[in-house]
C-alpha positions in Angstrom: -22.9 -18.1 -41.8 -20.7 -16.4 -39.4 -21.2 -16.9 -35.7 -21.4 -13.7 -33.6 -18.2 -13.1 -31.6 -18.3 -14.6 -28.1 -20.8 -17.2 -29.0 -19.7 -20.6 -27.7 -19.6 -23.3 -30.4 -19.8 -26.9 -29.2 -18.9 -29.8 -31.5 -19.8 -33.4 -30.5 -20.2 -35.6 -33.5 -17.7 -37.8 -35.4 -14.7 -37.0 -33.2 -12.6 -40.1 -33.2 -8.9 -38.9 -33.0 -6.8 -35.9 -32.0 -6.7 -34.5 -35.5 -10.5 -34.2 -35.4 -10.1 -32.1 -32.2 -7.5 -29.8 -33.9 -9.7 -29.4 -37.0 -12.7 -28.5 -34.9 -10.8 -26.0 -32.9 -9.3 -24.5 -36.1 -12.8 -24.1 -37.6 -14.1 -22.2 -34.5 -15.3 -24.8 -32.0 -15.0 -23.7 -28.4 -15.6 -27.1 -26.9 -15.0 -30.5 -28.6 -16.8 -33.6 -27.2 -15.6 -37.1 -27.5 -18.6 -39.0 -26.2 -18.6 -42.2 -28.3 -14.9 -43.0 -28.0 -15.2 -42.3 -24.2 -18.1 -44.8 -23.9 -16.3 -47.4 -26.0 -13.1 -47.0 -23.9 -15.1 -47.3 -20.7 -16.9 -50.4 -21.9 -13.7 -52.2 -23.0 -11.2 -51.0 -20.4 -13.1 -49.4 -17.5 -11.4 -46.5 -15.8 -8.0 -47.4 -17.3 -9.5 -47.5 -20.8 -10.7 -44.0 -20.4 -7.3 -42.9 -19.1 -5.7 -44.5 -22.1 -8.2 -42.8 -24.5 -7.2 -39.4 -23.1 -3.5 -40.2 -23.2 -3.9 -41.2 -26.9 -5.9 -38.1 -27.8 -3.5 -35.8 -26.0 -0.5 -37.3 -27.9 -2.4 -37.1 -31.2 -3.3 -33.4 -30.5 0.4 -32.6 -29.6 1.6 -34.2 -32.9 -1.0 -32.5 -35.0 -0.1 -29.1 -33.4 3.6 -29.7 -34.0 3.0 -30.6 -37.6 1.0 -27.4 -38.1 3.4 -25.2 -36.2 1.0 -24.5 -33.3 2.8 -24.0 -30.0 -0.4 -23.4 -28.0 -4.2 -24.0 -28.4 -4.5 -20.3 -29.2 -2.3 -20.8 -32.2 -4.9 -23.2 -33.8 -6.7 -21.1 -36.3 -8.4 -21.6 -39.6 -5.1 -21.3 -41.4 -4.1 -24.9 -40.3 -6.9 -26.6 -42.2 -7.8 -26.7 -45.9 -11.5 -26.1 -46.7 -13.2 -26.3 -50.1 
């Protein structure tokens, strides 16, 4: 079902890599949470582990955007993903 315009959509389940973030945004998410990877990174590497997580996610998002021809987050639309 369609979500009324202006309704925030938050996704926070199963996000493990930057491509998951791009897919979620393309399918209409307003906010994408990365809770579990954040806690794993914190447990293993402390503050530096969390910093590294966000460095990796940012690079994966940049690569996914480049591969789909998106120059900005606003360019990430449903056209960049295949759905059944």
